[in-house]
BAFI-3210 file (N, C-alpha, C; in Angstrom, 3 decimals, decimal comma, padded with zeros to 6 digits):
// residues 141
n [1|2|3|4|5|6|7|8|9|10|11|12|13|14|15|16|17|18|19|20|21|22|23|24|25|26|27|28|29|30|31|32|33|34|35|36|37|38|39|40|41|42|43|44|45|46|47|48|49|50|51|52|53|54|55|56|57|58|59|60|61|62|63|64|65|66|67|68|69|70|71|72|73|74|75|76|77|78|79|80|81|82|83|84|85|86|87|88|89|90|91|92|93|94|95|96|97|98|99|100|101|102|103|104|105|106|107|108|109|110|111|112|113|114|115|116|117|118|119|120|121|122|123|124|125|126|127|128|129|130|131|132|133|134|135|136|137|138|139|140|141]
n.u [000,654|000,481|001,129|000,945|000,212|000,985|-000,393|-000,052|-001,731|-002,969|-005,330|-006,885|-006,384|-007,903|-006,644|-004,641|-005,512|-007,853|-007,412|-005,484|-006,504|-008,270|-006,343|-004,708|-006,259|-006,509|-004,201|-003,639|-003,128|-005,311|-006,635|-004,933|-003,605|-004,470|-002,984|-003,795|-002,325|-002,302|-000,440|000,602|002,015|005,222|005,902|008,499|009,790|010,720|009,938|007,910|005,999|005,625|003,613|001,285|-001,873|-002,306|-001,941|-002,215|-000,865|-002,054|-004,731|-004,845|-003,832|-005,916|-007,947|-007,155|-006,890|-009,684|-010,844|-009,561|-010,514|-013,264|-012,920|-012,158|-014,256|-016,339|-015,243|-014,303|-015,841|-016,413|-014,148|-012,387|-009,831|-008,591|-006,455|-006,242|-004,006|-002,075|000,533|003,137|005,438|008,061|007,226|008,218|009,999|008,307|006,467|008,156|009,034|006,525|005,874|007,835|007,158|004,694|005,073|005,311|004,950|004,876|004,789|002,391|001,844|000,530|001,528|001,915|002,233|005,449|006,748|009,125|010,000|008,771|010,012|012,571|012,577|011,262|011,486|010,577|008,308|007,678|009,721|011,807|010,922|011,010|013,700|014,933|013,620|013,335|011,800|009,695|008,363|005,445|004,682|002,044|000,905]
n.v [-001,244|002,278|005,621|007,972|008,481|009,304|009,635|010,012|011,063|010,875|012,561|012,505|009,942|007,168|004,628|005,513|005,826|004,068|001,413|002,005|003,631|002,083|000,389|002,153|003,057|000,522|000,112|002,194|003,306|003,283|006,269|007,623|009,660|010,196|011,625|013,056|013,525|015,835|016,711|019,291|019,357|020,752|022,851|022,756|024,498|027,857|029,049|027,455|027,969|030,735|030,620|029,841|030,814|033,730|033,322|030,614|028,739|029,213|028,787|026,126|024,723|025,275|024,206|021,418|021,169|021,305|019,086|017,068|017,318|016,543|014,011|012,678|013,147|011,814|009,238|008,400|009,142|008,389|008,658|010,057|011,414|012,833|014,692|017,119|017,885|020,016|020,432|021,818|021,354|019,353|015,961|013,732|015,067|016,771|014,904|013,634|015,755|016,855|014,486|014,863|017,253|016,668|014,766|012,062|008,463|006,510|006,391|005,650|004,681|004,052|002,497|002,023|-000,566|-001,052|000,651|000,382|002,121|004,553|004,974|005,207|007,606|009,507|008,517|006,891|007,995|006,772|005,018|007,127|008,310|005,983|005,509|007,977|008,641|009,213|007,704|004,704|003,381|002,160|000,655|000,145|-002,380]
n.w [000,046|-000,606|000,509|-001,054|-004,313|-007,480|-010,479|-013,657|-016,582|-019,900|-021,066|-023,416|-024,255|-023,635|-022,824|-021,139|-018,771|-018,071|-017,122|-015,237|-013,174|-011,643|-010,508|-009,158|-007,086|-005,714|-004,819|-003,109|000,179|003,207|003,717|002,237|-000,495|-003,889|-006,610|-009,647|-012,635|-015,539|-018,391|-020,231|-023,355|-023,994|-026,955|-027,785|-029,535|-030,096|-032,473|-033,615|-031,538|-032,031|-034,015|-032,642|-031,062|-029,281|-025,781|-025,746|-023,970|-021,301|-021,923|-022,775|-020,388|-018,526|-019,786|-019,491|-016,976|-016,292|-017,674|-016,339|-013,879|-014,477|-015,260|-012,837|-011,262|-012,674|-012,680|-010,163|-008,079|-005,357|-004,046|-001,587|-001,272|-003,649|-005,890|-008,567|-010,985|-012,905|-015,698|-017,507|-020,201|-020,710|-021,015|-019,274|-017,537|-016,227|-014,860|-013,241|-011,646|-010,527|-008,934|-007,024|-005,943|-004,651|-002,888|-003,425|-003,158|-005,049|-008,663|-010,707|-013,979|-017,311|-020,084|-023,631|-025,964|-026,810|-029,529|-031,859|-033,935|-033,211|-030,735|-031,310|-032,590|-030,767|-028,305|-025,210|-022,868|-020,629|-020,179|-019,928|-017,364|-015,726|-015,748|-014,437|-012,257|-008,657|-007,124|-006,479|-009,678|-011,294|-014,168|-016,234|-018,506]
ca.u [-000,037|001,077|000,575|000,651|000,373|000,841|-001,113|000,057|-002,751|-003,164|-006,658|-007,271|-006,293|-008,537|-005,790|-003,848|-006,149|-008,950|-006,971|-004,526|-007,266|-008,641|-005,088|-004,019|-007,189|-006,375|-002,726|-003,801|-003,409|-006,511|-006,503|-003,823|-004,125|-004,360|-002,653|-003,892|-001,534|-002,134|000,726|000,419|003,238|005,873|006,137|009,637|010,554|009,961|009,395|006,603|005,264|005,084|002,430|000,155|-002,644|-001,851|-002,633|-002,552|-000,587|-003,084|-006,117|-004,479|-003,639|-007,165|-008,735|-006,671|-007,659|-011,219|-010,930|-009,015|-011,754|-014,455|-012,686|-012,039|-015,710|-017,231|-014,815|-013,743|-016,825|-016,295|-012,682|-012,202|-008,514|-007,967|-006,279|-005,756|-002,557|-001,605|001,803|003,392|006,678|008,549|006,509|008,863|010,427|007,092|006,055|009,211|008,877|005,143|006,057|008,612|006,416|003,523|005,767|004,587|005,977|004,738|004,309|001,804|001,163|000,211|002,302|001,440|003,268|006,665|006,919|010,493|010,428|008,500|011,080|013,829|012,407|010,887|011,808|009,483|008,037|007,545|011,268|012,377|010,438|011,598|015,296|015,327|012,657|013,826|010,918|009,318|007,363|004,830|004,193|001,020|000,651]
ca.v [000,026|003,599|006,826|009,112|007,958|010,174|009,121|010,737|010,436|011,550|012,634|012,310|008,511|006,200|003,683|005,773|005,858|003,104|000,365|002,745|004,333|001,236|-000,199|003,126|002,964|-000,621|000,214|003,377|002,873|003,821|007,810|007,897|010,507|009,974|012,927|012,809|014,820|016,005|017,458|019,890|019,320|021,949|022,621|022,630|025,610|029,141|029,175|026,782|028,696|031,897|030,385|029,467|031,917|034,242|032,925|029,139|028,066|029,529|028,066|024,558|024,406|025,558|023,206|020,079|021,146|021,147|017,625|016,211|017,339|015,852|012,631|012,565|013,125|010,769|007,854|008,359|009,928|008,288|008,528|011,290|012,177|012,965|016,095|016,926|018,756|020,253|020,852|022,311|021,236|017,976|015,017|012,826|015,763|017,209|013,943|013,681|017,118|016,781|013,541|015,160|018,327|016,096|013,673|010,644|007,210|005,803|006,887|004,668|005,185|003,273|002,707|001,492|-001,464|-000,475|000,679|000,716|003,393|005,825|005,100|005,782|008,884|010,411|008,212|006,502|008,704|005,822|004,713|008,198|008,511|004,800|005,797|009,192|008,782|008,882|006,783|003,508|003,501|000,901|000,677|-000,908|-002,653]
ca.w [000,010|-000,954|000,968|-002,062|-005,481|-008,763|-011,786|-014,963|-017,564|-021,259|-021,120|-024,619|-024,638|-022,496|-022,555|-020,230|-017,388|-018,037|-016,214|-013,989|-012,113|-010,498|-009,937|-008,145|-005,895|-005,157|-004,234|-002,068|001,679|003,618|004,028|001,158|-001,508|-005,169|-007,364|-010,939|-013,357|-016,957|-018,903|-021,640|-023,825|-024,557|-028,285|-028,049|-030,407|-030,152|-033,909|-033,605|-030,600|-032,597|-034,856|-031,823|-030,749|-027,937|-024,510|-026,045|-022,946|-020,422|-022,279|-022,648|-019,004|-017,915|-020,411|-019,003|-015,419|-016,384|-018,114|-015,283|-012,637|-014,936|-015,189|-011,409|-010,842|-013,240|-012,518|-008,897|-007,307|-003,837|-003,432|-000,902|-001,277|-004,927|-006,285|-010,014|-011,084|-014,393|-015,806|-018,873|-020,364|-021,294|-020,098|-018,283|-016,443|-015,504|-014,042|-011,895|-010,815|-009,792|-007,903|-005,869|-005,368|-003,905|-001,886|-004,091|-002,957|-006,229|-009,780|-011,543|-015,302|-018,359|-021,371|-024,653|-026,109|-027,608|-031,184|-032,050|-034,716|-032,464|-029,559|-031,901|-033,097|-029,829|-026,989|-024,546|-021,751|-019,608|-020,091|-019,124|-016,018|-014,858|-015,521|-013,814|-010,943|-007,507|-006,238|-007,341|-010,860|-011,743|-015,548|-016,717|-019,995]
c.u [000,887|000,252|000,090|001,268|000,218|000,578|-001,186|-000,718|-002,695|-004,754|-007,367|-007,191|-006,756|-007,553|-004,862|-004,331|-007,137|-008,515|-006,025|-005,523|-007,791|-007,411|-004,597|-004,801|-006,839|-004,989|-002,702|-003,908|-004,663|-005,898|-005,463|-004,439|-003,585|-004,127|-002,909|-003,304|-001,821|-001,009|000,288|001,944|003,741|006,067|007,492|010,572|009,831|009,439|008,231|005,572|004,588|004,037|001,213|-000,328|-002,154|-002,515|-002,847|-002,193|-001,758|-004,277|-005,781|-004,455|-005,103|-008,069|-008,579|-007,207|-009,044|-011,578|-010,573|-010,270|-013,020|-014,268|-012,822|-013,720|-016,482|-016,510|-014,392|-014,609|-016,795|-014,972|-012,478|-010,963|-007,891|-007,581|-005,763|-004,648|-002,341|-000,334|001,969|005,058|006,876|007,968|007,040|009,332|009,199|006,535|006,794|009,050|007,693|005,283|006,860|007,862|005,167|004,001|005,255|005,693|005,832|004,283|003,817|001,279|001,254|001,347|001,880|002,517|004,397|006,616|008,335|010,814|009,903|009,445|012,237|013,882|012,210|011,078|010,569|009,280|008,159|009,144|011,945|012,112|010,949|013,145|015,473|014,516|013,483|013,059|010,449|008,291|006,917|004,254|003,276|001,258|-000,584]
c.v [001,333|004,546|007,774|008,479|009,050|009,404|010,009|010,131|011,473|011,456|012,331|010,815|007,704|005,150|004,058|005,817|004,800|002,049|000,927|003,195|003,259|000,588|000,705|002,986|001,723|-000,584|001,395|003,025|003,916|005,253|008,428|008,903|010,207|011,396|012,595|014,055|014,879|016,930|017,961|019,980|020,543|021,725|022,486|023,531|026,740|029,412|028,714|027,585|030,035|031,605|029,874|030,907|032,438|033,737|031,443|028,259|027,908|028,597|026,624|024,062|024,475|024,419|021,730|020,121|020,787|019,664|016,583|016,102|016,494|014,520|012,078|012,349|012,033|009,191|007,531|009,068|009,645|007,946|009,837|012,278|012,055|014,569|015,876|017,982|018,928|020,815|021,076|022,041|019,778|016,762|014,430|013,661|016,441|016,172|013,743|014,707|017,253|015,591|013,888|016,255|017,832|014,990|012,508|009,702|006,268|006,538|005,711|005,378|003,861|003,472|001,831|000,441|-000,763|-000,568|001,135|002,094|004,506|006,056|005,510|007,213|009,781|009,986|007,865|007,336|008,018|005,394|005,735|008,367|007,254|005,027|006,909|009,273|008,363|007,861|005,597|004,064|002,112|001,299|-000,381|-001,217|-003,329]
c.w [-000,014|-000,356|000,032|-003,281|-006,593|-009,770|-013,055|-016,031|-018,831|-021,301|-022,323|-025,170|-023,261|-021,949|-021,264|-018,669|-017,023|-016,870|-015,018|-012,905|-011,146|-009,659|-008,915|-006,874|-005,011|-004,365|-003,113|-000,754|002,128|004,203|003,087|000,305|-002,975|-005,911|-008,875|-011,673|-014,867|-017,359|-020,287|-022,237|-024,400|-026,067|-028,587|-028,886|-030,166|-031,436|-034,030|-032,654|-031,016|-033,388|-033,841|-031,483|-029,476|-026,961|-024,732|-024,688|-021,753|-020,554|-022,270|-021,503|-018,383|-018,384|-019,805|-017,612|-015,418|-016,768|-017,195|-014,177|-013,285|-014,850|-013,837|-010,921|-011,503|-012,856|-011,063|-007,848|-005,818|-003,211|-002,968|-001,250|-002,865|-005,221|-007,795|-009,949|-012,516|-014,552|-017,214|-019,024|-020,915|-020,414|-018,979|-017,152|-015,661|-014,564|-012,949|-010,886|-009,745|-008,711|-006,797|-005,127|-004,135|-002,825|-002,281|-003,404|-004,218|-007,520|-010,465|-012,845|-016,345|-019,433|-022,467|-025,013|-027,119|-029,082|-031,467|-032,844|-033,972|-031,403|-030,144|-032,001|-031,813|-028,237|-026,416|-023,184|-020,527|-019,327|-019,430|-017,805|-015,309|-014,707|-014,594|-012,513|-009,773|-006,579|-007,247|-008,505|-011,043|-013,127|-015,885|-018,286|-020,286]
res [m|f|k|t|i|l|l|p|v|d|i|q|h|e|i|s|w|r|e|a|l|p|k|a|v|a|l|l|a|p|g|g|t|l|h|v|l|g|v|v|h|d|v|g|s|a|w|v|a|s|y|l|p|s|g|y|e|k|r|a|l|n|e|m|k|s|q|l|n|a|l|v|a|r|e|l|p|d|l|p|n|v|a|t|h|v|g|y|g|h|v|a|e|t|i|i|e|n|a|t|k|v|g|a|d|l|i|l|m|s|s|q|r|p|d|e|m|r|t|f|r|v|g|s|q|g|d|k|v|v|r|h|s|p|i|s|v|l|v|l|r]
***
């Protein structure tokens, strides 16, 4: 059982939370807290960012927070200690930063089956979290 679990999700992809939510609840100690994290990806380039509408980042963060709150209300209505968080930046770095910030003792995340070409091009966020996290990471497949 874990007292504080961080569950990063991609709100647009059900596979990232459908099985992970009940697993997180099952691993949560009585009175523990589940922190659900959504990350708005950093576009990675000032040139690309210059083509985005003014206020894009703030609107994206607000929309992500709203969607996370709706997910928690719909899927975990009876769980008393749930907090939602949003981050902006590189996914793996943001996950690890938030785990430290909330004092998590477990990061639980879903990962799709590896695709060698995609991994070669952009890397696996789950792999990066596992390699760099100072706390335990459980990756569901």
